Backbone as JSON, one array per atom type, in Angstrom:
{
  "sequence": "XXXXXXXXXXXXXXXXXXXXXXXXXXXXXXXXXXXXXXXXXXXXXXXXXXXXXXXXXXXXXXXXXXXXXXXXXXXXXXXXXXXXXXXXXXXXXXXXXXXXXXXXXXXXXXXXXXXXXXXXXXXXXXXXXXXXXXXXXXXXXX",
  "N": [[-16.03, 8.57, 7.64], [-16.11, 12.15, 6.95], [-16.89, 14.63, 4.84], [-16.12, 18.04, 3.67], [-16.86, 21.07, 2.07], [-14.89, 23.69, 0.96], [-14.5, 26.88, -0.19], [-11.93, 28.65, -1.48], [-10.7, 31.75, -0.27], [-9.54, 34.87, -1.43], [-7.79, 35.78, 0.54], [-6.56, 33.8, 1.57], [-4.45, 33.11, -0.07], [-1.11, 33.25, -1.42], [1.67, 35.78, -2.77], [2.17, 34.51, -4.91], [-0.17, 33.49, -5.86], [-1.23, 31.27, -4.92], [-2.69, 28.76, -2.51], [-1.43, 29.65, 0.63], [0.83, 27.73, 2.78], [0.46, 27.17, 5.33], [-2.18, 27.47, 5.79], [-3.73, 25.28, 4.84], [-3.62, 23.67, 7.02], [-5.56, 25.17, 8.54], [-7.7, 24.62, 6.9], [-7.99, 21.77, 7.74], [-8.64, 22.07, 10.11], [-11.29, 23.07, 9.97], [-12.49, 21.15, 8.87], [-12.31, 19.25, 10.92], [-13.74, 20.46, 12.94], [-16.47, 20.08, 11.66], [-16.59, 17.38, 11.17], [-16.59, 16.52, 13.98], [-19.05, 17.75, 14.65], [-20.83, 16.4, 12.78], [-20.81, 14.05, 14.12], [-22.68, 14.58, 16.15], [-21.79, 16.15, 17.94], [-20.64, 19.15, 19.86], [-17.77, 21.15, 19.88], [-17.19, 22.92, 21.67], [-19.28, 22.45, 23.67], [-18.4, 20.15, 24.42], [-16.22, 20.77, 25.86], [-17.27, 22.57, 27.87], [-18.66, 20.73, 29.19], [-17.19, 18.76, 30.11], [-14.62, 19.64, 30.8], [-12.26, 19.64, 29.31], [-9.87, 19.89, 26.78], [-8.69, 19.5, 23.54], [-5.98, 19.92, 22.32], [-3.9, 20.45, 19.52], [-1.12, 18.2, 18.97], [0.84, 17.05, 17.23], [1.35, 17.73, 14.05], [0.92, 17.23, 10.35], [1.43, 17.88, 7.01], [1.2, 16.8, 3.54], [2.0, 18.24, 0.45], [0.68, 18.21, -2.74], [-0.28, 19.23, -5.09], [-0.79, 22.65, -6.02], [-3.6, 24.7, -4.44], [-5.76, 27.1, -5.58], [-6.94, 30.6, -5.69], [-10.46, 30.79, -5.39], [-10.84, 28.15, -5.87], [-12.96, 25.44, -5.37], [-12.66, 23.33, -2.67], [-12.38, 19.91, -1.35], [-12.55, 18.68, 1.84], [-11.44, 15.69, 3.05], [-12.08, 13.92, 6.0], [-10.89, 11.48, 8.4], [-11.48, 9.51, 11.31], [-8.49, 8.21, 12.45], [-7.17, 6.93, 14.52], [-7.87, 6.07, 18.02], [-6.87, 6.81, 21.12], [-6.28, 6.41, 24.63], [-5.83, 8.65, 25.6], [-5.33, 10.32, 23.61], [-6.11, 11.34, 20.24], [-6.1, 10.5, 16.59], [-6.34, 12.26, 13.3], [-6.87, 11.79, 10.13], [-6.42, 13.36, 6.85], [-7.6, 14.22, 3.48], [-7.24, 16.57, 1.06], [-9.23, 17.52, -1.69], [-9.39, 18.73, -4.93], [-11.73, 18.89, -7.64], [-11.59, 15.75, -7.63], [-9.08, 15.44, -7.65], [-5.99, 14.77, -5.5], [-4.96, 17.38, -3.62], [-3.47, 17.88, -1.35], [-2.56, 15.98, 1.49], [-2.53, 14.78, 4.78], [-2.27, 14.71, 8.67], [-3.2, 15.02, 11.9], [-2.5, 14.96, 15.44], [-4.16, 14.75, 18.34], [-3.79, 15.56, 21.87], [-5.72, 14.94, 24.94], [-6.34, 16.96, 27.13], [-6.62, 18.53, 30.53], [-7.96, 21.56, 31.78], [-5.9, 23.05, 33.08], [-3.82, 21.91, 31.64], [-2.9, 19.1, 31.9], [-2.61, 15.71, 30.77], [-5.19, 13.83, 30.4], [-7.57, 11.12, 30.46], [-9.39, 10.08, 27.64], [-12.84, 11.09, 27.67], [-15.17, 8.26, 27.63], [-17.63, 8.32, 26.41], [-17.04, 10.34, 24.56], [-15.11, 8.99, 22.76], [-16.77, 6.87, 21.77], [-18.75, 8.18, 20.21], [-17.13, 9.7, 18.48], [-16.29, 7.49, 17.1], [-18.19, 6.35, 15.95], [-18.98, 4.79, 12.72], [-16.56, 4.98, 11.84], [-13.37, 3.47, 10.61], [-11.06, 2.56, 12.7], [-8.56, 2.54, 15.3], [-9.98, 2.64, 17.46], [-11.83, 1.04, 18.79], [-10.64, -0.9, 19.92], [-9.7, 0.5, 22.15], [-12.17, 1.26, 23.29], [-12.88, -1.45, 24.02], [-11.29, -2.13, 26.08], [-12.32, -0.61, 28.17]],
  "CA": [[-15.34, 9.87, 6.86], [-16.75, 13.05, 6.6], [-16.4, 15.57, 3.96], [-16.52, 19.29, 4.15], [-16.31, 21.65, 1.02], [-14.53, 25.0, 1.4], [-14.31, 27.86, -1.25], [-10.85, 29.25, -1.19], [-10.88, 33.16, -0.43], [-8.25, 35.56, -2.05], [-6.84, 36.16, 1.72], [-5.83, 32.37, 1.55], [-3.34, 32.82, -0.93], [0.22, 34.23, -1.17], [1.67, 36.38, -3.52], [2.03, 33.74, -6.11], [-1.52, 33.11, -6.0], [-1.8, 29.78, -4.39], [-3.05, 28.89, -0.92], [-0.38, 29.75, 1.66], [0.94, 26.63, 3.16], [-0.25, 27.32, 6.66], [-3.66, 27.65, 5.6], [-4.19, 23.93, 4.78], [-4.13, 23.35, 8.84], [-6.91, 25.8, 8.99], [-8.68, 23.59, 6.2], [-7.95, 20.59, 8.42], [-9.51, 22.26, 11.46], [-12.72, 23.58, 9.83], [-13.05, 19.75, 8.57], [-12.28, 18.52, 12.17], [-15.04, 20.99, 13.61], [-17.59, 19.5, 10.86], [-16.5, 15.89, 11.76], [-17.31, 16.46, 15.35], [-20.34, 18.11, 14.39], [-21.37, 15.2, 12.14], [-20.93, 12.75, 15.17], [-23.62, 14.88, 17.15], [-21.42, 16.92, 19.51], [-20.23, 20.64, 19.49], [-16.67, 20.97, 20.62], [-17.32, 24.18, 22.74], [-19.93, 21.96, 24.69], [-17.61, 19.01, 25.01], [-15.06, 21.55, 26.56], [-17.84, 22.89, 28.94], [-19.4, 19.54, 30.18], [-16.01, 17.69, 30.56], [-13.42, 20.6, 31.27], [-11.05, 19.13, 28.85], [-9.49, 20.45, 25.61], [-7.91, 18.44, 22.35], [-5.12, 20.55, 21.48], [-2.82, 19.8, 18.34], [0.14, 17.66, 19.59], [1.55, 16.92, 16.1], [0.55, 18.09, 12.47], [1.78, 16.85, 9.22], [0.94, 18.15, 5.68], [2.1, 16.75, 2.2], [1.55, 18.97, -0.62], [0.9, 17.46, -4.02], [-0.39, 20.3, -6.11], [-1.25, 23.72, -5.32], [-5.0, 25.15, -4.7], [-5.76, 28.55, -5.78], [-8.05, 31.44, -5.2], [-11.78, 30.41, -5.83], [-11.04, 26.68, -5.97], [-13.86, 24.69, -4.5], [-11.96, 22.16, -2.36], [-13.25, 19.12, -0.52], [-11.55, 18.13, 2.76], [-11.97, 14.47, 3.63], [-11.45, 13.9, 7.42], [-11.4, 10.49, 9.15], [-10.55, 9.24, 12.6], [-7.7, 7.03, 12.17], [-6.8, 6.16, 15.74], [-8.34, 6.97, 19.12], [-6.3, 5.93, 22.27], [-6.85, 6.68, 25.86], [-5.59, 10.08, 25.83], [-5.17, 10.98, 22.18], [-6.7, 10.75, 18.83], [-5.17, 11.08, 15.28], [-7.25, 12.49, 12.28], [-6.24, 11.85, 8.68], [-7.19, 14.23, 5.85], [-7.27, 14.31, 2.22], [-7.73, 17.81, 0.44], [-9.19, 17.23, -3.31], [-10.23, 19.72, -6.2], [-12.25, 18.1, -8.53], [-11.24, 14.58, -7.64], [-7.55, 15.35, -7.75], [-5.44, 15.03, -4.51], [-4.28, 18.71, -3.61], [-2.73, 17.58, 0.01], [-3.13, 15.04, 2.47], [-2.09, 15.03, 6.15], [-2.89, 14.37, 9.56], [-3.22, 15.71, 13.15], [-2.83, 14.18, 16.46], [-4.5, 15.53, 19.41], [-3.95, 15.16, 22.98], [-6.59, 15.12, 25.86], [-5.84, 17.78, 28.57], [-7.59, 19.36, 31.52], [-7.88, 23.15, 31.57], [-4.46, 22.96, 33.29], [-2.85, 21.28, 30.61], [-2.43, 17.89, 32.28], [-3.0, 14.93, 30.01], [-6.46, 12.82, 30.85], [-8.25, 10.06, 29.64], [-10.56, 10.71, 26.74], [-14.22, 10.23, 28.18], [-15.82, 6.99, 26.96], [-18.65, 8.94, 25.51], [-16.48, 11.07, 23.08], [-14.71, 7.97, 21.97], [-18.09, 6.19, 21.21], [-19.48, 9.22, 19.26], [-16.3, 9.85, 17.16], [-15.79, 6.14, 16.49], [-19.51, 5.81, 14.79], [-18.85, 4.76, 11.17], [-15.3, 4.9, 11.33], [-12.53, 2.11, 10.65], [-10.23, 2.76, 13.38], [-8.32, 1.68, 16.24], [-10.87, 3.2, 18.64], [-12.57, -0.08, 19.18], [-9.86, -1.43, 20.88], [-9.83, 1.36, 23.42], [-13.37, 1.23, 24.14], [-13.07, -2.68, 24.81], [-10.57, -2.08, 27.25], [-13.1, -0.05, 29.52]],
  "C": [[-16.38, 10.58, 6.84], [-16.14, 14.13, 5.63], [-16.93, 16.88, 4.08], [-15.78, 20.23, 2.71], [-16.14, 23.33, 1.7], [-14.21, 25.66, 0.18], [-12.91, 28.67, -0.83], [-10.81, 30.61, -1.53], [-9.47, 33.74, -0.92], [-7.17, 35.75, -0.77], [-6.19, 34.84, 2.19], [-4.7, 32.3, 0.76], [-2.4, 33.78, -0.7], [0.37, 34.82, -2.29], [2.05, 35.79, -4.95], [0.86, 33.12, -6.5], [-2.17, 31.8, -5.7], [-1.71, 29.76, -2.9], [-1.61, 28.77, -0.06], [-0.28, 28.46, 2.32], [0.34, 26.35, 4.56], [-1.64, 27.03, 6.73], [-4.29, 26.36, 5.26], [-4.27, 23.49, 6.33], [-5.27, 24.18, 9.02], [-8.13, 25.14, 8.23], [-8.93, 22.26, 7.15], [-8.82, 20.91, 9.73], [-10.96, 22.48, 11.18], [-13.33, 22.08, 9.46], [-13.37, 19.03, 9.99], [-13.82, 19.2, 13.08], [-16.28, 20.37, 12.91], [-17.65, 17.97, 11.38], [-16.95, 15.76, 13.42], [-18.97, 16.72, 15.17], [-21.53, 16.94, 13.9], [-21.49, 13.84, 13.0], [-21.93, 13.23, 16.33], [-22.86, 15.55, 18.2], [-21.08, 18.33, 18.86], [-18.9, 20.56, 20.4], [-16.29, 21.76, 22.0], [-18.53, 23.31, 24.04], [-19.2, 20.71, 25.38], [-16.66, 19.62, 26.11], [-15.98, 22.02, 27.87], [-18.11, 21.88, 29.93], [-17.99, 18.76, 30.63], [-14.82, 18.58, 31.22], [-12.3, 20.09, 30.69], [-10.92, 19.7, 27.29], [-8.8, 19.32, 24.56], [-7.09, 19.41, 21.64], [-4.19, 19.64, 20.56], [-1.58, 19.7, 19.07], [1.2, 17.58, 18.45], [0.46, 17.26, 14.91], [1.53, 17.7, 11.53], [0.88, 17.12, 7.96], [1.78, 17.76, 4.55], [1.52, 17.53, 1.18], [1.79, 18.41, -1.93], [0.61, 18.53, -5.15], [-1.21, 21.8, -5.67], [-3.13, 24.29, -5.47], [-4.72, 26.57, -4.8], [-7.1, 29.1, -5.61], [-9.47, 30.9, -5.9], [-12.04, 29.06, -6.16], [-12.24, 26.35, -4.97], [-13.2, 23.34, -3.87], [-12.8, 21.4, -1.23], [-12.32, 18.59, 0.41], [-12.33, 16.9, 3.4], [-11.4, 14.18, 4.98], [-11.93, 12.13, 7.86], [-10.7, 10.11, 10.46], [-9.9, 7.95, 12.31], [-7.11, 6.2, 13.4], [-7.31, 7.0, 17.02], [-7.71, 6.31, 20.42], [-6.88, 6.62, 23.62], [-6.76, 8.3, 25.89], [-5.11, 11.15, 24.7], [-6.0, 10.46, 21.16], [-6.06, 11.49, 17.6], [-6.2, 10.95, 14.16], [-6.4, 12.51, 11.04], [-7.08, 12.56, 7.85], [-6.63, 14.07, 4.55], [-7.98, 15.59, 1.76], [-7.9, 17.44, -1.27], [-10.09, 18.51, -3.97], [-10.59, 18.92, -7.19], [-11.9, 16.65, -8.71], [-9.81, 14.56, -7.59], [-7.12, 15.59, -6.43], [-4.68, 16.21, -4.51], [-3.16, 18.36, -2.41], [-3.19, 16.83, 0.86], [-2.22, 15.22, 3.96], [-2.63, 14.33, 7.47], [-2.56, 15.14, 10.75], [-3.38, 14.73, 14.3], [-3.18, 15.18, 17.59], [-4.51, 14.88, 20.86], [-5.27, 15.58, 23.91], [-6.04, 15.61, 26.99], [-7.07, 18.29, 29.31], [-7.39, 20.76, 31.32], [-6.66, 23.72, 32.11], [-3.48, 22.47, 32.6], [-2.21, 19.52, 30.78], [-3.09, 16.78, 31.62], [-3.87, 14.01, 30.79], [-7.1, 12.15, 29.89], [-9.17, 10.44, 29.19], [-11.97, 10.1, 27.46], [-14.87, 9.31, 27.1], [-16.68, 7.42, 26.0], [-18.05, 9.58, 24.32], [-15.82, 10.05, 22.37], [-15.71, 7.28, 21.28], [-18.55, 7.07, 19.97], [-18.49, 9.23, 18.21], [-15.95, 8.79, 16.29], [-16.99, 5.59, 15.41], [-19.0, 5.87, 13.27], [-17.38, 4.62, 10.96], [-14.38, 3.73, 11.43], [-11.45, 2.28, 11.42], [-9.92, 1.99, 14.53], [-9.07, 2.04, 17.58], [-11.64, 1.87, 19.37], [-12.08, -0.57, 20.42], [-9.75, -0.83, 22.26], [-11.0, 1.33, 24.08], [-13.73, -0.14, 24.87], [-12.52, -2.87, 26.08], [-11.42, -1.45, 28.64], [-12.37, 1.06, 29.86]]
}
C-alpha cells in the first residue's frame, strides 16, 4: 500500500463547499501515479519503452462523508489484482483517520492502437512488490 497526501484546493469544491464528486477520481489518479513511482517506475517511461497504455476501463467511488476546501486528505492505494491484461487498484481516502471515500479502478493494458495486450512481466513484478494481491498467480503462470 502507498499513501499520498493531497490538500483540497478551492477549485476542487462545488457551490456547496464540498469536493465535487468527480474530483475523487482525480485523487485516485494522483495516488496511482505515486504508487507507480513508489514501485520504481514512471508511467511515461513505461508508455515509451513498451508502447502500452493502461486506460481506466471501470471506476467506482463510494462516498462516506464530504471533504472540504483546505482539508488534508490521505489517499491509500493498493494493487488488489493483476491479471494478464488488466489490473485493479483499491483506494481509501481519509481525513484525520476518518474514511471519506472508498473505491476502485480497473485498467486494461492496450497498445497504442487500443488493442488489448498482455501486461509485461516486468510491470507485474514491479507493481506487485509488497502487495498482497492476485498478481502472484499470474506471475507463476509465466
